[in-house]
PDB file of N, CA, C and O in Angstrom:
ATOM      1  N   MET A   1      -6.393 -28.474   8.736  1.00  0.00           N
ATOM      2  CA  MET A   1      -6.017 -27.866   7.323  1.00  0.00           C
ATOM      3  C   MET A   1      -6.140 -29.059   6.212  1.00  0.00           C
ATOM      4  O   MET A   1      -5.514 -30.085   6.479  1.00  0.00           O
ATOM      5  N   ARG A   2      -6.733 -29.033   5.241  1.00  0.00           N
ATOM      6  CA  ARG A   2      -7.078 -30.134   4.336  1.00  0.00           C
ATOM      7  C   ARG A   2      -6.108 -29.729   3.339  1.00  0.00           C
ATOM      8  O   ARG A   2      -5.924 -28.586   2.921  1.00  0.00           O
ATOM      9  N   TYR A   3      -5.388 -31.008   2.938  1.00  0.00           N
ATOM     10  CA  TYR A   3      -4.296 -30.840   1.824  1.00  0.00           C
ATOM     11  C   TYR A   3      -4.774 -31.416   0.523  1.00  0.00           C
ATOM     12  O   TYR A   3      -5.468 -32.430   0.464  1.00  0.00           O
ATOM     13  N   HIS A   4      -4.339 -30.669  -0.601  1.00  0.00           N
ATOM     14  CA  HIS A   4      -4.792 -31.186  -1.794  1.00  0.00           C
ATOM     15  C   HIS A   4      -3.675 -31.849  -2.446  1.00  0.00           C
ATOM     16  O   HIS A   4      -2.603 -31.242  -2.440  1.00  0.00           O
ATOM     17  N   PHE A   5      -3.739 -33.034  -3.032  1.00  0.00           N
ATOM     18  CA  PHE A   5      -2.552 -33.472  -3.944  1.00  0.00           C
ATOM     19  C   PHE A   5      -2.236 -32.568  -4.904  1.00  0.00           C
ATOM     20  O   PHE A   5      -1.078 -32.161  -5.006  1.00  0.00           O
ATOM     21  N   PHE A   6      -3.156 -32.174  -5.667  1.00  0.00           N
ATOM     22  CA  PHE A   6      -2.926 -31.238  -6.861  1.00  0.00           C
ATOM     23  C   PHE A   6      -3.466 -29.789  -6.609  1.00  0.00           C
ATOM     24  O   PHE A   6      -4.697 -29.769  -6.603  1.00  0.00           O
ATOM     25  N   GLY A   7      -2.894 -28.610  -6.405  1.00  0.00           N
ATOM     26  CA  GLY A   7      -3.702 -27.467  -6.439  1.00  0.00           C
ATOM     27  C   GLY A   7      -3.108 -26.988  -5.044  1.00  0.00           C
ATOM     28  O   GLY A   7      -2.491 -27.740  -4.289  1.00  0.00           O
ATOM     29  N   LEU A   8      -3.333 -25.828  -4.826  1.00  0.00           N
ATOM     30  CA  LEU A   8      -2.845 -24.893  -3.766  1.00  0.00           C
ATOM     31  C   LEU A   8      -3.651 -24.993  -2.591  1.00  0.00           C
ATOM     32  O   LEU A   8      -4.811 -25.342  -2.808  1.00  0.00           O
ATOM     33  N   ALA A   9      -3.269 -24.729  -1.150  1.00  0.00           N
ATOM     34  CA  ALA A   9      -4.080 -25.126  -0.078  1.00  0.00           C
ATOM     35  C   ALA A   9      -4.921 -23.235  -0.022  1.00  0.00           C
ATOM     36  O   ALA A   9      -4.512 -22.141  -0.412  1.00  0.00           O
ATOM     37  N   PRO A  10      -5.935 -23.598   0.521  1.00  0.00           N
ATOM     38  CA  PRO A  10      -6.622 -22.279   0.490  1.00  0.00           C
ATOM     39  C   PRO A  10      -6.057 -21.314   1.087  1.00  0.00           C
ATOM     40  O   PRO A  10      -6.333 -20.188   0.673  1.00  0.00           O
ATOM     41  N   ASP A  11      -5.223 -21.429   2.084  1.00  0.00           N
ATOM     42  CA  ASP A  11      -4.633 -20.080   2.642  1.00  0.00           C
ATOM     43  C   ASP A  11      -3.323 -19.890   1.700  1.00  0.00           C
ATOM     44  O   ASP A  11      -2.875 -18.748   1.800  1.00  0.00           O
ATOM     45  N   TYR A  12      -2.814 -20.479   1.074  1.00  0.00           N
ATOM     46  CA  TYR A  12      -1.900 -19.863   0.117  1.00  0.00           C
ATOM     47  C   TYR A  12      -2.283 -19.406  -1.292  1.00  0.00           C
ATOM     48  O   TYR A  12      -1.479 -18.793  -1.994  1.00  0.00           O
ATOM     49  N   ARG A  13      -3.379 -19.676  -1.652  1.00  0.00           N
ATOM     50  CA  ARG A  13      -4.257 -19.477  -2.795  1.00  0.00           C
ATOM     51  C   ARG A  13      -4.765 -17.825  -2.204  1.00  0.00           C
ATOM     52  O   ARG A  13      -4.633 -16.951  -3.060  1.00  0.00           O
ATOM     53  N   LEU A  14      -5.236 -17.430  -1.048  1.00  0.00           N
ATOM     54  CA  LEU A  14      -5.557 -16.124  -0.857  1.00  0.00           C
ATOM     55  C   LEU A  14      -4.329 -15.302  -0.841  1.00  0.00           C
ATOM     56  O   LEU A  14      -4.368 -14.194  -1.377  1.00  0.00           O
ATOM     57  N   GLY A  15      -3.208 -15.738  -0.268  1.00  0.00           N
ATOM     58  CA  GLY A  15      -1.951 -14.948  -0.345  1.00  0.00           C
ATOM     59  C   GLY A  15      -1.312 -14.506  -1.722  1.00  0.00           C
ATOM     60  O   GLY A  15      -0.661 -13.492  -1.972  1.00  0.00           O
ATOM     61  N   LEU A  16      -1.642 -15.441  -2.455  1.00  0.00           N
ATOM     62  CA  LEU A  16      -1.383 -15.431  -3.837  1.00  0.00           C
ATOM     63  C   LEU A  16      -1.923 -14.378  -4.432  1.00  0.00           C
ATOM     64  O   LEU A  16      -1.292 -13.424  -4.888  1.00  0.00           O
ATOM     65  N   HIS A  17      -3.435 -14.567  -4.445  1.00  0.00           N
ATOM     66  CA  HIS A  17      -4.239 -13.563  -5.049  1.00  0.00           C
ATOM     67  C   HIS A  17      -4.097 -12.121  -4.652  1.00  0.00           C
ATOM     68  O   HIS A  17      -4.259 -11.176  -5.424  1.00  0.00           O
ATOM     69  N   GLU A  18      -3.690 -12.010  -3.020  1.00  0.00           N
ATOM     70  CA  GLU A  18      -3.389 -10.489  -2.625  1.00  0.00           C
ATOM     71  C   GLU A  18      -2.033 -10.257  -3.360  1.00  0.00           C
ATOM     72  O   GLU A  18      -1.909  -9.098  -3.757  1.00  0.00           O
ATOM     73  N   GLU A  19      -1.114 -10.989  -3.601  1.00  0.00           N
ATOM     74  CA  GLU A  19       0.012 -10.782  -4.244  1.00  0.00           C
ATOM     75  C   GLU A  19      -0.211 -10.293  -5.710  1.00  0.00           C
ATOM     76  O   GLU A  19       0.435  -9.358  -6.182  1.00  0.00           O
ATOM     77  N   ILE A  20      -1.081 -10.921  -6.341  1.00  0.00           N
ATOM     78  CA  ILE A  20      -1.498 -10.451  -7.630  1.00  0.00           C
ATOM     79  C   ILE A  20      -2.184  -8.933  -7.969  1.00  0.00           C
ATOM     80  O   ILE A  20      -1.783  -8.022  -8.694  1.00  0.00           O
ATOM     81  N   PHE A  21      -3.341  -9.061  -7.160  1.00  0.00           N
ATOM     82  CA  PHE A  21      -3.854  -7.768  -6.946  1.00  0.00           C
ATOM     83  C   PHE A  21      -2.998  -6.665  -6.668  1.00  0.00           C
ATOM     84  O   PHE A  21      -2.996  -5.650  -7.366  1.00  0.00           O
ATOM     85  N   SER A  22      -2.161  -6.854  -5.521  1.00  0.00           N
ATOM     86  CA  SER A  22      -1.087  -5.635  -5.404  1.00  0.00           C
ATOM     87  C   SER A  22      -0.310  -5.345  -6.508  1.00  0.00           C
ATOM     88  O   SER A  22      -0.280  -4.178  -6.898  1.00  0.00           O
ATOM     89  N   LEU A  23       0.345  -6.227  -7.102  1.00  0.00           N
ATOM     90  CA  LEU A  23       0.968  -5.946  -8.312  1.00  0.00           C
ATOM     91  C   LEU A  23       0.493  -5.331  -9.454  1.00  0.00           C
ATOM     92  O   LEU A  23       1.103  -4.517 -10.148  1.00  0.00           O
ATOM     93  N   CYS A  24      -0.714  -5.791  -9.629  1.00  0.00           N
ATOM     94  CA  CYS A  24      -1.542  -5.103 -10.723  1.00  0.00           C
ATOM     95  C   CYS A  24      -1.958  -3.768 -10.470  1.00  0.00           C
ATOM     96  O   CYS A  24      -1.722  -2.788 -11.177  1.00  0.00           O
ATOM     97  N   TYR A  25      -2.689  -3.814  -9.250  1.00  0.00           N
ATOM     98  CA  TYR A  25      -3.111  -2.359  -8.794  1.00  0.00           C
ATOM     99  C   TYR A  25      -2.360  -1.402  -8.607  1.00  0.00           C
ATOM    100  O   TYR A  25      -2.647  -0.335  -9.149  1.00  0.00           O
ATOM    101  N   TYR A  26      -1.223  -1.502  -7.813  1.00  0.00           N
ATOM    102  CA  TYR A  26      -0.372  -0.510  -7.082  1.00  0.00           C
ATOM    103  C   TYR A  26       0.879  -0.347  -8.107  1.00  0.00           C
ATOM    104  O   TYR A  26       1.657   0.606  -8.052  1.00  0.00           O
ATOM    105  N   GLY A  27       0.967  -1.413  -9.057  1.00  0.00           N
ATOM    106  CA  GLY A  27       2.202  -1.618 -10.219  1.00  0.00           C
ATOM    107  C   GLY A  27       1.639  -0.467 -11.270  1.00  0.00           C
ATOM    108  O   GLY A  27       2.529  -0.062 -12.018  1.00  0.00           O
ATOM    109  N   LYS A  28       0.415   0.106 -11.465  1.00  0.00           N
ATOM    110  CA  LYS A  28      -0.100   0.974 -12.134  1.00  0.00           C
ATOM    111  C   LYS A  28       0.095   0.590 -13.670  1.00  0.00           C
ATOM    112  O   LYS A  28       0.663   1.344 -14.460  1.00  0.00           O
ATOM    113  N   GLY A  29      -0.423  -0.639 -14.015  1.00  0.00           N
ATOM    114  CA  GLY A  29      -0.554  -0.985 -15.257  1.00  0.00           C
ATOM    115  C   GLY A  29       0.767  -1.604 -15.633  1.00  0.00           C
ATOM    116  O   GLY A  29       0.812  -1.842 -16.840  1.00  0.00           O
ATOM    117  N   GLY A  30       1.671  -1.882 -15.086  1.00  0.00           N
ATOM    118  CA  GLY A  30       3.039  -2.534 -15.451  1.00  0.00           C
ATOM    119  C   GLY A  30       3.102  -4.111 -15.455  1.00  0.00           C
ATOM    120  O   GLY A  30       4.041  -4.773 -15.898  1.00  0.00           O
ATOM    121  N   PHE A  31       2.083  -4.542 -14.956  1.00  0.00           N
ATOM    122  CA  PHE A  31       1.915  -6.040 -14.976  1.00  0.00           C
ATOM    123  C   PHE A  31       0.488  -6.301 -15.287  1.00  0.00           C
ATOM    124  O   PHE A  31      -0.372  -5.501 -14.919  1.00  0.00           O
ATOM    125  N   THR A  32       0.160  -7.495 -16.015  1.00  0.00           N
ATOM    126  CA  THR A  32      -0.989  -8.018 -16.161  1.00  0.00           C
ATOM    127  C   THR A  32      -1.343  -9.135 -15.202  1.00  0.00           C
ATOM    128  O   THR A  32      -0.458  -9.645 -14.516  1.00  0.00           O
ATOM    129  N   TRP A  33      -2.684  -9.563 -15.123  1.00  0.00           N
ATOM    130  CA  TRP A  33      -2.736 -10.693 -14.157  1.00  0.00           C
ATOM    131  C   TRP A  33      -2.088 -11.983 -14.484  1.00  0.00           C
ATOM    132  O   TRP A  33      -1.694 -12.748 -13.604  1.00  0.00           O
ATOM    133  N   ASP A  34      -1.967 -12.245 -15.869  1.00  0.00           N
ATOM    134  CA  ASP A  34      -1.302 -13.433 -16.174  1.00  0.00           C
ATOM    135  C   ASP A  34       0.022 -13.337 -16.101  1.00  0.00           C
ATOM    136  O   ASP A  34       0.531 -14.444 -15.926  1.00  0.00           O
ATOM    137  N   GLU A  35       0.942 -12.286 -16.177  1.00  0.00           N
ATOM    138  CA  GLU A  35       2.173 -12.047 -15.888  1.00  0.00           C
ATOM    139  C   GLU A  35       2.725 -12.525 -14.490  1.00  0.00           C
ATOM    140  O   GLU A  35       3.713 -13.232 -14.289  1.00  0.00           O
ATOM    141  N   VAL A  36       1.850 -11.968 -13.562  1.00  0.00           N
ATOM    142  CA  VAL A  36       1.931 -12.019 -12.377  1.00  0.00           C
ATOM    143  C   VAL A  36       1.782 -13.268 -11.802  1.00  0.00           C
ATOM    144  O   VAL A  36       2.584 -13.663 -10.957  1.00  0.00           O
ATOM    145  N   TYR A  37       0.732 -14.008 -12.214  1.00  0.00           N
ATOM    146  CA  TYR A  37       0.471 -15.529 -11.665  1.00  0.00           C
ATOM    147  C   TYR A  37       1.628 -16.300 -12.281  1.00  0.00           C
ATOM    148  O   TYR A  37       2.096 -17.196 -11.578  1.00  0.00           O
ATOM    149  N   SER A  38       2.082 -16.130 -13.293  1.00  0.00           N
ATOM    150  CA  SER A  38       3.042 -16.848 -13.894  1.00  0.00           C
ATOM    151  C   SER A  38       4.646 -16.704 -13.569  1.00  0.00           C
ATOM    152  O   SER A  38       5.532 -17.476 -13.935  1.00  0.00           O
ATOM    153  N   LEU A  39       4.780 -15.526 -12.796  1.00  0.00           N
ATOM    154  CA  LEU A  39       6.086 -15.284 -12.056  1.00  0.00           C
ATOM    155  C   LEU A  39       6.525 -16.242 -11.273  1.00  0.00           C
ATOM    156  O   LEU A  39       5.714 -16.709 -10.473  1.00  0.00           O
ATOM    157  N   PRO A  40       7.785 -16.730 -11.294  1.00  0.00           N
ATOM    158  CA  PRO A  40       8.421 -17.268 -10.037  1.00  0.00           C
ATOM    159  C   PRO A  40       8.032 -16.571  -8.513  1.00  0.00           C
ATOM    160  O   PRO A  40       7.905 -15.360  -8.332  1.00  0.00           O
ATOM    161  N   VAL A  41       7.917 -17.341  -7.752  1.00  0.00           N
ATOM    162  CA  VAL A  41       7.604 -16.650  -6.461  1.00  0.00           C
ATOM    163  C   VAL A  41       8.767 -15.439  -5.944  1.00  0.00           C
ATOM    164  O   VAL A  41       8.407 -14.381  -5.426  1.00  0.00           O
ATOM    165  N   HIS A  42      10.325 -15.833  -6.206  1.00  0.00           N
ATOM    166  CA  HIS A  42      11.144 -15.023  -5.654  1.00  0.00           C
ATOM    167  C   HIS A  42      11.018 -13.754  -6.604  1.00  0.00           C
ATOM    168  O   HIS A  42      11.579 -12.730  -6.214  1.00  0.00           O
ATOM    169  N   LEU A  43      10.298 -13.722  -7.876  1.00  0.00           N
ATOM    170  CA  LEU A  43      10.523 -12.711  -8.598  1.00  0.00           C
ATOM    171  C   LEU A  43       9.164 -11.659  -8.294  1.00  0.00           C
ATOM    172  O   LEU A  43       9.132 -10.439  -8.450  1.00  0.00           O
ATOM    173  N   ARG A  44       8.252 -12.418  -7.889  1.00  0.00           N
ATOM    174  CA  ARG A  44       6.941 -11.939  -7.494  1.00  0.00           C
ATOM    175  C   ARG A  44       7.212 -10.958  -6.180  1.00  0.00           C
ATOM    176  O   ARG A  44       7.017  -9.743  -6.147  1.00  0.00           O
ATOM    177  N   ARG A  45       7.702 -11.783  -5.123  1.00  0.00           N
ATOM    178  CA  ARG A  45       8.030 -11.079  -4.121  1.00  0.00           C
ATOM    179  C   ARG A  45       9.057  -9.830  -4.292  1.00  0.00           C
ATOM    180  O   ARG A  45       8.785  -8.782  -3.706  1.00  0.00           O
ATOM    181  N   PHE A  46      10.209  -9.922  -5.070  1.00  0.00           N
ATOM    182  CA  PHE A  46      10.993  -8.939  -5.415  1.00  0.00           C
ATOM    183  C   PHE A  46      10.304  -7.654  -5.789  1.00  0.00           C
ATOM    184  O   PHE A  46      10.704  -6.614  -5.265  1.00  0.00           O
ATOM    185  N   TYR A  47       9.177  -7.624  -6.758  1.00  0.00           N
ATOM    186  CA  TYR A  47       8.472  -6.724  -7.282  1.00  0.00           C
ATOM    187  C   TYR A  47       7.566  -6.277  -6.232  1.00  0.00           C
ATOM    188  O   TYR A  47       7.398  -5.058  -6.191  1.00  0.00           O
ATOM    189  N   ILE A  48       6.876  -7.060  -5.278  1.00  0.00           N
ATOM    190  CA  ILE A  48       6.125  -6.353  -4.805  1.00  0.00           C
ATOM    191  C   ILE A  48       6.953  -5.567  -3.420  1.00  0.00           C
ATOM    192  O   ILE A  48       6.327  -4.707  -2.800  1.00  0.00           O
ATOM    193  N   ASN A  49       8.220  -5.888  -3.047  1.00  0.00           N
ATOM    194  CA  ASN A  49       9.183  -5.010  -2.296  1.00  0.00           C
ATOM    195  C   ASN A  49       9.410  -3.887  -2.995  1.00  0.00           C
ATOM    196  O   ASN A  49       9.406  -2.859  -2.316  1.00  0.00           O
ATOM    197  N   GLN A  50       9.595  -3.778  -4.071  1.00  0.00           N
ATOM    198  CA  GLN A  50      10.031  -2.579  -5.061  1.00  0.00           C
ATOM    199  C   GLN A  50       8.923  -1.731  -4.908  1.00  0.00           C
ATOM    200  O   GLN A  50       9.116  -0.561  -4.576  1.00  0.00           O
ATOM    201  N   VAL A  51       7.367  -2.318  -5.175  1.00  0.00           N
ATOM    202  CA  VAL A  51       6.486  -1.335  -5.334  1.00  0.00           C
ATOM    203  C   VAL A  51       6.124  -0.894  -3.929  1.00  0.00           C
ATOM    204  O   VAL A  51       5.729   0.261  -3.767  1.00  0.00           O
ATOM    205  N   LYS A  52       6.201  -1.497  -3.181  1.00  0.00           N
ATOM    206  CA  LYS A  52       6.151  -1.249  -1.577  1.00  0.00           C
ATOM    207  C   LYS A  52       6.927   0.008  -1.204  1.00  0.00           C
ATOM    208  O   LYS A  52       6.422   1.000  -0.680  1.00  0.00           O
ATOM    209  N   LYS A  53       8.528  -0.179  -1.611  1.00  0.00           N
ATOM    210  CA  LYS A  53       9.482   0.898  -1.383  1.00  0.00           C
ATOM    211  C   LYS A  53       9.109   2.248  -2.038  1.00  0.00           C
ATOM    212  O   LYS A  53       9.209   3.337  -1.474  1.00  0.00           O
ATOM    213  N   ALA A  54       8.695   2.055  -3.220  1.00  0.00           N
ATOM    214  CA  ALA A  54       8.174   3.292  -4.109  1.00  0.00           C
ATOM    215  C   ALA A  54       7.088   4.010  -3.346  1.00  0.00           C
ATOM    216  O   ALA A  54       7.130   5.214  -3.095  1.00  0.00           O
ATOM    217  N   MET A  55       6.039   3.132  -2.967  1.00  0.00           N
ATOM    218  CA  MET A  55       4.884   3.859  -2.352  1.00  0.00           C
ATOM    219  C   MET A  55       5.265   4.547  -1.001  1.00  0.00           C
ATOM    220  O   MET A  55       4.802   5.663  -0.764  1.00  0.00           O
ATOM    221  N   GLU A  56       6.128   3.900  -0.064  1.00  0.00           N
ATOM    222  CA  GLU A  56       6.792   4.464   1.063  1.00  0.00           C
ATOM    223  C   GLU A  56       7.472   5.626   0.780  1.00  0.00           C
ATOM    224  O   GLU A  56       7.132   6.609   1.440  1.00  0.00           O
ATOM    225  N   GLU A  57       8.477   5.783  -0.155  1.00  0.00           N
ATOM    226  CA  GLU A  57       9.260   7.125  -0.647  1.00  0.00           C
ATOM    227  C   GLU A  57       8.328   8.271  -1.123  1.00  0.00           C
ATOM    228  O   GLU A  57       8.552   9.462  -0.908  1.00  0.00           O
ATOM    229  N   LYS A  58       7.082   7.696  -1.905  1.00  0.00           N
ATOM    230  CA  LYS A  58       6.026   8.679  -2.417  1.00  0.00           C
ATOM    231  C   LYS A  58       5.260   9.423  -1.023  1.00  0.00           C
ATOM    232  O   LYS A  58       4.892  10.597  -0.970  1.00  0.00           O
ATOM    233  N   ASN A  59       5.152   8.505  -0.053  1.00  0.00           N
ATOM    234  CA  ASN A  59       4.335   9.021   1.006  1.00  0.00           C
ATOM    235  C   ASN A  59       4.967   9.754   1.728  1.00  0.00           C
ATOM    236  O   ASN A  59       4.489  10.790   2.190  1.00  0.00           O
ATOM    237  N   LYS A  60       6.409   9.259   2.002  1.00  0.00           N
ATOM    238  CA  LYS A  60       7.521  10.290   2.825  1.00  0.00           C
ATOM    239  C   LYS A  60       7.754  11.723   2.080  1.00  0.00           C
ATOM    240  O   LYS A  60       7.929  12.751   2.734  1.00  0.00           O
ATOM    241  N   ALA A  61       7.742  11.701   0.808  1.00  0.00           N
ATOM    242  CA  ALA A  61       7.804  12.924   0.155  1.00  0.00           C
ATOM    243  C   ALA A  61       6.589  13.795   0.169  1.00  0.00           C
ATOM    244  O   ALA A  61       6.695  15.006  -0.022  1.00  0.00           O
ATOM    245  N   GLU A  62       5.318  13.157   0.413  1.00  0.00           N
ATOM    246  CA  GLU A  62       3.890  13.882   0.298  1.00  0.00           C
ATOM    247  C   GLU A  62       3.895  14.523   1.708  1.00  0.00           C
ATOM    248  O   GLU A  62       3.601  15.712   1.832  1.00  0.00           O
ATOM    249  N   GLN A  63       4.256  13.682   2.873  1.00  0.00           N
ATOM    250  CA  GLN A  63       4.261  14.244   4.218  1.00  0.00           C
ATOM    251  C   GLN A  63       5.088  15.467   4.334  1.00  0.00           C
ATOM    252  O   GLN A  63       4.668  16.550   4.741  1.00  0.00           O
ATOM    253  N   THR A  64       6.306  15.210   3.942  1.00  0.00           N
ATOM    254  CA  THR A  64       7.310  16.321   3.875  1.00  0.00           C
ATOM    255  C   THR A  64       6.752  17.558   3.084  1.00  0.00           C
ATOM    256  O   THR A  64       6.792  18.704   3.532  1.00  0.00           O
ATOM    257  N   GLU A  65       6.327  17.278   2.093  1.00  0.00           N
ATOM    258  CA  GLU A  65       5.754  18.703   1.378  1.00  0.00           C
ATOM    259  C   GLU A  65       4.744  19.168   2.300  1.00  0.00           C
ATOM    260  O   GLU A  65       4.921  20.282   2.793  1.00  0.00           O
ATOM    261  N   MET A  66       3.761  18.537   2.605  1.00  0.00           N
ATOM    262  CA  MET A  66       2.541  19.074   3.364  1.00  0.00           C
ATOM    263  C   MET A  66       3.021  19.407   4.559  1.00  0.00           C
ATOM    264  O   MET A  66       2.195  20.056   5.201  1.00  0.00           O
ATOM    265  N   SER A  67       4.209  19.190   5.215  1.00  0.00           N
ATOM    266  CA  SER A  67       4.772  19.834   6.557  1.00  0.00           C
ATOM    267  C   SER A  67       5.495  21.110   6.164  1.00  0.00           C
ATOM    268  O   SER A  67       5.662  21.926   7.070  1.00  0.00           O
ATOM    269  N   LYS A  68       5.894  21.373   5.099  1.00  0.00           N
ATOM    270  CA  LYS A  68       6.411  22.685   4.816  1.00  0.00           C
ATOM    271  C   LYS A  68       5.357  23.589   4.558  1.00  0.00           C
ATOM    272  O   LYS A  68       5.497  24.785   4.813  1.00  0.00           O
ATOM    273  N   HIS A  69       4.108  23.041   3.979  1.00  0.00           N
ATOM    274  CA  HIS A  69       2.988  24.120   3.834  1.00  0.00           C
ATOM    275  C   HIS A  69       1.789  24.236   4.967  1.00  0.00           C
ATOM    276  O   HIS A  69       0.762  24.910   4.877  1.00  0.00           O
ATOM    277  N   LYS A  70       2.154  23.502   5.914  1.00  0.00           N
ATOM    278  CA  LYS A  70       1.364  23.543   7.038  1.00  0.00           C
ATOM    279  C   LYS A  70       1.079  24.950   7.467  1.00  0.00           C
ATOM    280  O   LYS A  70       2.005  25.752   7.597  1.00  0.00           O
ATOM    281  N   VAL A  71      -0.131  25.269   7.685  1.00  0.00           N
ATOM    282  CA  VAL A  71      -0.230  26.531   8.313  1.00  0.00           C
ATOM    283  C   VAL A  71      -0.860  26.385  10.057  1.00  0.00           C
ATOM    284  O   VAL A  71      -1.687  25.598  10.518  1.00  0.00           O
ATOM    285  N   ASN A  72      -0.053  27.524  10.742  1.00  0.00           N
ATOM    286  CA  ASN A  72      -0.220  27.258  12.237  1.00  0.00           C
ATOM    287  C   ASN A  72      -1.738  27.875  12.472  1.00  0.00           C
ATOM    288  O   ASN A  72      -1.948  28.885  11.801  1.00  0.00           O
ATOM    289  N   MET A  73      -2.677  27.499  13.195  1.00  0.00           N
ATOM    290  CA  MET A  73      -3.823  27.805  13.347  1.00  0.00           C
ATOM    291  C   MET A  73      -3.789  28.425  14.718  1.00  0.00           C
ATOM    292  O   MET A  73      -3.419  27.695  15.638  1.00  0.00           O
ATOM    293  N   PRO A  74      -4.092  29.550  14.960  1.00  0.00           N
ATOM    294  CA  PRO A  74      -4.359  30.227  16.293  1.00  0.00           C
ATOM    295  C   PRO A  74      -5.348  29.403  17.085  1.00  0.00           C
ATOM    296  O   PRO A  74      -6.381  28.873  16.676  1.00  0.00           O
ATOM    297  N   THR A  75      -4.747  29.400  18.493  1.00  0.00           N
ATOM    298  CA  THR A  75      -5.462  28.561  19.438  1.00  0.00           C
ATOM    299  C   THR A  75      -6.184  29.707  20.312  1.00  0.00           C
ATOM    300  O   THR A  75      -5.631  30.764  20.615  1.00  0.00           O
ATOM    301  N   PHE A  76      -7.318  29.398  20.624  1.00  0.00           N
ATOM    302  CA  PHE A  76      -7.971  30.234  21.266  1.00  0.00           C
ATOM    303  C   PHE A  76      -8.454  29.701  22.856  1.00  0.00           C
ATOM    304  O   PHE A  76      -8.600  28.492  23.038  1.00  0.00           O
ATOM    305  N   SER A  77      -8.632  30.443  23.712  1.00  0.00           N
ATOM    306  CA  SER A  77      -8.705  29.958  25.184  1.00  0.00           C
ATOM    307  C   SER A  77     -10.050  30.368  25.552  1.00  0.00           C
ATOM    308  O   SER A  77     -10.629  31.121  24.769  1.00  0.00           O
ATOM    309  N   LYS A  78     -10.683  29.973  26.683  1.00  0.00           N
ATOM    310  CA  LYS A  78     -11.713  30.283  27.134  1.00  0.00           C
ATOM    311  C   LYS A  78     -11.293  31.614  28.112  1.00  0.00           C
ATOM    312  O   LYS A  78     -10.662  31.573  29.169  1.00  0.00           O
ATOM    313  N   SER A  79     -11.689  32.466  27.615  1.00  0.00           N
ATOM    314  CA  SER A  79     -11.782  33.638  28.644  1.00  0.00           C
ATOM    315  C   SER A  79     -13.395  34.316  29.278  1.00  0.00           C
ATOM    316  O   SER A  79     -14.428  33.722  29.587  1.00  0.00           O
ATOM    317  N   SER A  80     -13.105  35.548  29.293  1.00  0.00           N
ATOM    318  CA  SER A  80     -14.320  36.148  29.711  1.00  0.00           C
ATOM    319  C   SER A  80     -15.642  36.137  29.011  1.00  0.00           C
ATOM    320  O   SER A  80     -15.348  35.907  27.838  1.00  0.00           O
ATOM    321  N   PRO A  81     -16.754  36.245  29.087  1.00  0.00           N
ATOM    322  CA  PRO A  81     -17.728  36.204  28.220  1.00  0.00           C
ATOM    323  C   PRO A  81     -17.680  37.523  27.196  1.00  0.00           C
ATOM    324  O   PRO A  81     -17.290  38.648  27.510  1.00  0.00           O
ATOM    325  N   PRO A  82     -18.073  37.187  26.162  1.00  0.00           N
ATOM    326  CA  PRO A  82     -18.052  38.427  25.136  1.00  0.00           C
ATOM    327  C   PRO A  82     -18.805  39.565  25.694  1.00  0.00           C
ATOM    328  O   PRO A  82     -19.839  39.355  26.329  1.00  0.00           O
ATOM    329  N   ARG A  83     -18.288  40.927  25.471  1.00  0.00           N
ATOM    330  CA  ARG A  83     -19.178  42.271  25.894  1.00  0.00           C
ATOM    331  C   ARG A  83     -20.289  42.595  24.887  1.00  0.00           C
ATOM    332  O   ARG A  83     -20.222  42.587  23.658  1.00  0.00           O
ATOM    333  N   ARG A  84     -21.313  42.877  25.679  1.00  0.00           N
ATOM    334  CA  ARG A  84     -22.604  43.460  25.000  1.00  0.00           C
ATOM    335  C   ARG A  84     -22.692  45.025  24.778  1.00  0.00           C
ATOM    336  O   ARG A  84     -23.688  45.518  24.249  1.00  0.00           O
TER     337      ARG A  84
END
């Protein structure tokens, strides 16, 4: 791994930009790129965890709602050939 005296290591940079994308995209317009980039790390991680929790709760509610409306499809078994 190559270290730079000034600047971020490539693997850290990738993680940072993934976090920026996640907050801007899944935060539904609540954050701009500049705001997220300048956030302290502990606040950025806090907001990422909040967005993650909200998405998990939304997915769980959707799954619960879908299971309420699930239609049981009849099952057919192979039996005798059709009559002619």
